[in-house]
C-alpha positions in Angstrom: 20.9 -27.3 4.1 20.0 -23.9 5.4 16.8 -22.2 4.3 18.0 -19.4 1.9 14.9 -17.3 2.7 15.7 -17.2 6.5 18.0 -14.3 7.6 20.0 -16.0 10.3 21.2 -19.5 10.7 20.9 -21.1 14.2 23.6 -20.0 16.6 24.7 -16.9 14.6 25.2 -13.8 16.8 22.8 -11.1 15.5 25.0 -8.2 16.4 28.0 -9.8 14.7 25.9 -10.4 11.6 24.6 -6.9 11.5 28.2 -5.6 11.6 29.3 -8.0 8.8 26.4 -7.2 6.5 26.6 -3.5 7.2 30.3 -3.5 6.2 29.4 -5.4 3.0 26.6 -2.9 2.3 29.0 0.1 2.5 31.5 -1.7 0.3 28.8 -2.4 -2.3 27.8 1.3 -2.3 31.4 2.4 -2.6 32.7 -0.1 -5.2 29.9 -2.4 -6.3 31.5 -5.5 -4.8 29.6 -7.8 -2.6 31.4 -10.2 -0.2 30.4 -13.9 -0.2 29.0 -13.6 3.4 25.9 -11.8 2.0 23.0 -14.0 1.2 22.3 -14.7 -2.5 18.7 -13.4 -2.2 20.1 -10.1 -0.7 23.0 -9.8 -3.1 20.6 -10.0 -6.1 18.2 -7.5 -4.5 21.1 -5.0 -3.8 22.1 -5.3 -7.5 18.5 -4.5 -8.5 18.4 -1.6 -6.1 21.7 -0.1 -7.1 20.2 2.9 -8.9 18.5 4.1 -5.7 19.7 6.7 -3.2 20.4 4.7 -0.1 19.3 7.6 2.1 16.0 8.2 0.3 12.6 7.1 1.6 9.8 5.7 -0.6 7.3 8.0 -2.2 3.6 8.1 -1.2 1.3 7.3 -4.1 -2.1 7.4 -2.5 -3.6 9.6 0.3 -6.9 10.4 1.8 -10.0 9.7 -0.3 -8.0 8.1 -3.1 -6.4 5.6 -0.7 -9.7 4.9 1.0 -11.4 4.2 -2.3 -8.6 2.0 -3.5 -8.5 0.0 -0.3 -12.2 -0.4 -0.2 -12.3 -2.2 -3.6 -9.1 -4.2 -3.3 -9.6 -7.9 -3.0 -7.4 -8.1 0.1 -9.9 -5.9 2.0 -12.0 -9.0 2.3 -9.4 -10.8 4.3 -8.2 -7.9 6.5 -10.2 -9.3 9.5 -8.2 -12.5 9.1 -4.9 -10.7 9.0 -5.9 -8.9 12.2 -7.0 -12.2 13.9 -3.7 -13.9 13.0 -1.3 -11.0 13.3 -3.1 -8.4 15.3 -1.8 -9.6 18.7 1.7 -9.3 17.4 1.1 -5.9 15.9 -0.2 -4.5 19.2 2.5 -5.9 21.5 4.5 -2.6 21.2 7.3 -4.1 19.2 5.9 -5.1 15.8 3.8 -3.8 12.9 1.5 -5.7 10.6 1.4 -4.4 7.0 -0.4 -5.4 3.8 0.5 -4.2 0.4 -0.8 -4.6 -3.2 0.9 -6.3 -6.1 2.8 -3.1 -6.8 4.2 -2.7 -3.3 1.8 0.1 -2.2 1.1 -0.3 1.5 -2.7 -0.6 2.0 -2.7 -1.1 5.8 0.0 -0.6 8.4 -1.2 -1.4 12.0 0.4 -1.7 15.4 1.3 0.1 18.6 1.1 3.9 18.1 4.7 4.3 19.3 6.0 1.9 16.8 3.9 3.4 14.0 5.4 6.8 14.8 8.9 5.4 14.3 7.9 3.8 11.1 6.5 7.0 9.7 10.0 8.5 9.7 10.9 6.1 6.8 7.5 6.5 5.1 6.3 3.1 6.1 2.8 4.3 5.9 -0.4 3.5 4.0 -0.2 4.6 0.3 3.7 4.5 0.1 5.4 2.4 -2.6 7.6 -0.3 -1.0 8.4 -2.3 -4.1 12.1 -2.8 -4.8 12.0 -0.1 -7.5 11.1 2.6 -5.0 12.3 1.3 -1.7 15.2 -1.1 -2.4 15.7 -4.4 -0.6 12.9 -5.0 2.0 10.7 -8.0 2.8 7.4 -7.0 1.1 9.2 -5.5 -2.0 11.5 -8.5 -2.4 8.7 -11.0 -1.7 6.8 -9.4 -4.6 9.9 -9.2 -6.9 10.6 -12.9 -6.4 7.1 -14.1 -5.7 8.4 -15.9 -2.6 8.2 -15.4 1.2 11.4 -13.9 2.6 13.0 -12.4 5.7 15.2 -9.3 5.5 17.3 -8.6 8.5 18.6 -5.2 9.6 21.6 -4.1 7.5 20.4 -6.4 4.6 18.0 -3.5 3.8 19.3 -1.4 1.0 18.0 1.9 2.4 19.9 3.0 5.4 16.9 4.5 7.2 15.3 1.0 7.2 18.3 -0.8 8.6 17.1 -0.7 12.2 14.2 -2.9 11.3 13.8 -6.6 10.4 10.8 -7.9 8.5 9.2 -11.1 7.0 6.7 -11.1 4.2 4.8 -13.6 2.0 3.0 -13.0 -1.3 -0.7 -13.6 -1.7 -2.4 -14.8 -4.9 -5.9 -14.9 -6.3 -6.9 -18.5 -5.8 -9.0 -18.5 -9.0 -6.5 -17.0 -11.4 -3.1 -17.3 -9.7 -2.7 -13.5 -10.1 -0.4 -11.8 -7.5 -2.6 -9.7 -5.3 0.0 -8.4 -2.8 1.9 -9.4 0.3 1.5 -9.6 4.1 4.3 -8.5 6.3 5.4 -8.2 9.9 8.0 -5.7 10.8 9.9 -5.2 14.0 13.3 -5.6 15.7 16.2 -8.0 15.3 14.3 -10.7 17.3 12.1 -11.3 14.2 15.0 -13.0 12.4 13.9 -16.5 13.3 12.0 -19.3 11.6 8.8 -18.6 13.4 8.1 -15.2 11.9 8.6 -16.5 8.4 6.4 -19.5 9.0 3.8 -17.2 10.5 3.5 -14.9 7.4 3.6 -17.9 5.1 0.7 -19.5 7.0 -1.2 -16.2 7.1 -0.9 -15.8 3.3 -2.1 -19.4 2.7 -5.1 -18.8 5.1 -5.9 -15.6 3.2 -5.9 -17.5 -0.2 -8.1 -20.2 1.3 -10.6 -17.6 2.5 -10.6 -15.8 -0.8 -11.4 -19.1 -2.5 -14.6 -19.6 -0.6 -15.6 -16.0 0.3 -17.2 -14.2 -2.6 -18.8 -11.0 -1.3 -22.4 -10.2 -2.0 -23.5 -6.6 -1.7 -27.3 -6.3 -1.0 -28.9 -3.9 -3.5 -25.8 -3.7 -5.7 -25.7 -5.4 -9.1 -22.2 -6.3 -10.4 -21.2 -7.1 -14.0 -18.1 -9.0 -15.0 -17.3 -8.6 -18.7 -13.5 -8.5 -18.9 -11.6 -11.5 -20.2 -14.8 -13.5 -20.9 -17.1 -13.8 -24.0 -20.3 -13.9 -21.9 -20.8 -11.4 -19.1 -21.8 -12.6 -15.6 -24.4 -10.7 -13.6 -24.5 -10.9 -9.8 -27.2 -9.6 -7.6 -29.1 -10.6 -4.4 -26.8 -13.6 -4.0 -27.5 -14.9 -7.5 -25.1 -15.4 -10.4 -26.5 -15.3 -14.0 -24.4 -15.9 -17.1 -25.8 -13.9 -19.9 -25.8 -14.9 -23.6 -23.7 -13.1 -26.1 -26.2 -10.6 -27.3 -27.5 -9.8 -23.8 -23.8 -9.4 -22.7 -23.2 -6.9 -25.5 -26.4 -4.9 -24.8 -25.6 -4.7 -21.1 -22.1 -3.5 -21.8 -23.3 -0.9 -24.3 -25.9 0.4 -21.8 -23.4 0.6 -19.0 -21.1 2.6 -21.3 -23.9 5.0 -22.0 -25.6 5.7 -18.7 -27.4 8.7 -20.3 -29.3 6.1 -22.4 -29.5 5.0 -26.0 -32.3 5.0 -28.6 -33.2 1.8 -30.3 -31.5 3.1 -33.5 -28.3 3.9 -31.7 -28.2 0.5 -30.0 -28.9 -1.1 -33.4 -25.9 0.6 -34.9 -23.7 -0.3 -31.9 -24.8 -3.9 -32.1 -25.2 -4.7 -35.8 -23.5 -1.9 -37.8 -24.7 0.4 -40.5 -26.1 -2.1 -43.0 -27.6 -4.8 -40.8 -30.2 -3.0 -38.7 -32.8 -5.3 -37.2 -35.2 -3.2 -35.1 -37.7 -6.1 -34.5 -34.9 -8.4 -33.4 -33.4 -5.7 -31.2 -36.7 -5.0 -29.4 -37.1 -8.8 -28.8 -33.6 -9.0 -27.3 -34.2 -6.0 -25.1 -37.5 -7.5 -23.9 -35.7 -10.7 -22.9 -32.9 -8.7 -21.2 -35.6 -6.8 -19.2 -37.0 -10.1 -18.0 -33.5 -11.2 -16.8 -32.7 -7.8 -15.1 -36.2 -7.0 -13.9 -38.3 -4.0 -15.0 -36.8 -1.9 -12.2 -33.3 -2.0 -13.8 -34.0 -1.3 -17.4 -35.9 1.7 -18.7 -37.0 2.4 -22.3 -37.3 5.7 -24.3 -34.4 5.9 -24.2 -33.1 2.5 -23.1 -31.0 2.9 -20.0 -30.1 1.1 -16.7 -31.3 2.2 -13.3 -30.1 1.4 -9.8 -26.6 0.6 -8.4 -24.8 -1.3 -11.0 -21.0 -1.8 -11.0 -18.9 -3.2 -13.8 -15.3 -4.3 -13.9 -14.6 -2.4 -17.2 -16.1 0.9 -15.8 -13.8 0.5 -12.7 -10.8 0.3 -15.0 -11.9 3.5 -16.7 -12.6 5.3 -13.4 -9.2 4.5 -12.0 -7.5 5.7 -15.2 -9.4 8.9 -14.9 -8.1 9.2 -11.3 -4.5 8.8 -12.6 -4.1 5.4 -11.0 -2.8 2.9 -13.6 -1.9 0.4 -10.9 -5.4 0.4 -9.6 -6.7 0.1 -13.2 -4.5 -2.9 -13.8 -5.7 -4.5 -10.6 -9.3 -4.3 -12.0 -8.3 -5.4 -15.5 -8.6 -9.2 -16.1 -8.6 -9.2 -19.9 -10.1 -7.6 -23.0 -13.8 -6.6 -22.9 -16.0 -9.4 -24.3 -13.1 -10.6 -26.6 -15.3 -12.8 -28.8 -17.7 -9.9 -29.7 -17.6 -8.3 -33.1 -20.4 -5.8 -32.3 -19.0 -2.4 -33.5 -19.8 -0.6 -30.3 -18.2 -3.3 -28.1 -15.2 -3.5 -30.4 -14.6 0.3 -30.2 -15.0 0.3 -26.4 -12.6 -2.7 -26.1 -9.9 -0.9 -28.1 -10.5 2.3 -26.1 -10.0 0.6 -22.7 -7.0 -1.4 -23.8 -5.4 1.6 -25.5 -5.9 3.9 -22.6 -4.6 1.4 -20.1 -1.6 0.6 -22.3 -0.8 4.3 -22.7 -1.0 5.0 -19.0 1.4 2.0 -18.3 3.9 3.1 -20.9 3.9 6.7 -19.6 4.4 5.5 -16.0 7.5 3.5 -17.1 7.2 1.5 -13.9 8.6 -2.0 -14.2 5.9 -3.5 -11.9 3.2 -2.0 -14.1 4.9 -3.0 -17.3 5.4 -6.5 -16.1 1.7 -6.7 -15.2 0.6 -5.4 -18.6 2.8 -7.7 -20.6 1.3 -10.6 -18.6 -2.2 -9.8 -20.0 -3.7 -11.1 -23.2 -3.6 -7.6 -24.7 0.0 -7.0 -23.6 1.7 -10.4 -24.3 2.4 -9.5 -27.9 3.1 -5.8 -27.3 6.7 -5.4 -28.5 6.9 -1.7 -27.4 5.8 -2.6 -23.9 8.3 -5.5 -23.6 11.1 -3.1 -24.8 9.9 -0.5 -22.2 10.0 -3.3 -19.5 13.6 -4.3 -20.4 14.7 -0.7 -20.3 13.1 -0.2 -16.9 14.6 -3.2 -15.3 18.2 -3.0 -14.0 20.8 -5.5 -15.2 20.5 -8.6 -12.9 16.7 -8.3 -12.3 15.1 -11.7 -12.6 12.5 -10.6 -15.2 15.0 -8.9 -17.5 16.3 -12.0 -19.4 12.7 -13.0 -19.9 11.8 -9.6 -21.3 14.8 -9.7 -23.7 13.9 -13.2 -24.9 10.4 -12.1 -25.6 11.6 -9.0 -27.5 13.8 -11.3 -29.6 10.9 -13.7 -30.3 8.4 -10.9 -31.2 11.0 -9.1 -33.4 11.4 -12.4 -35.3 7.6 -12.9 -35.6 7.2 -9.3 -36.9 10.2 -9.6 -39.2 11.8 -6.5 -37.5 15.5 -5.8 -37.0 16.5 -6.6 -33.5 20.3 -6.3 -33.1 20.5 -2.5 -32.7 18.0 -2.4 -29.9 19.5 -5.3 -28.1 23.0 -3.8 -28.2 21.7 -0.6 -26.6 20.1 -2.7 -23.9 
């Protein structure tokens, strides 16, 4: 049985295939009909792309400093040398490009021969551009992300006409610890890429990247990092050490990070215990123990505040939202802040982060962002977000039946009428 993810079967004439699929593409644009000779994976993708202008090029989301900052903190930056080792020779041979994108189809790196890069720029195949199916139609990185599967897209199989001179193969990459989709690696070039070797190469490269991510956890000398999202007890990492803090120390550290200007003992007491349960002696003892964990060089008193280079996952979410980058914020968001904490200050901050992230995703109305939000602990029961996702997805999109089923389930749990909304969908 032929591999459905490969573009050409053995012995098929590429020129003849280009003409056949090109005619099918024009027929689809004119009448919406797709002949049987088009691959099923391409047929479905064309249907998902039908609302796009076939002459348009994808938009550029990130440029200059915003792109550099985002790339520098993205997990795939850690395996960029591996991509260059495995695919760099191909990318420099004058006929191919190597590209890496994030989970939302934004190209992070596009590398290759300068002449090939100049040709690719004409269709906005450049770092910072959105190549998910929603913005670029059928293409290997975008379709690989939509289906979470490696795939080849050959010439006229691309939905956008400006892209039909190219052939590409891409494979998705996942976080080995969580299974979260991180992005995809792609090779793009001419018709000769439509062979089993190119697809096998990107598949192997993606697996090698996941293996390296599993064993390579970066340590930044002089920088303390705090992980507090999606876990009840924060983790502190510095100088190659990993320390799991207790509940109270986790809450205190989060509160101090949220108030870099410092907090008095009374303010921390209110944030930690509430109005009617102030325990100044207990608080001072907890802060003293926290200072022993952090070191006196990291924690000041009068007021209590942190010193030095300290990075936290929840502050990264807030920073990216401030920059107008909901996709980057979702990349950094791994769950609610200290979900088991009932400290008033932590509870307020948790609701603030989740609410701001949710609002940014709903305003963007991007199906990739909405799908990512509804996959989080905070978004899985968010009926409004599921409805927005169903509206954003075209009929025939793989996720749409799942969204409609979840809407039906939540409407029943909340005892809400569902028939009217479903009929409009």
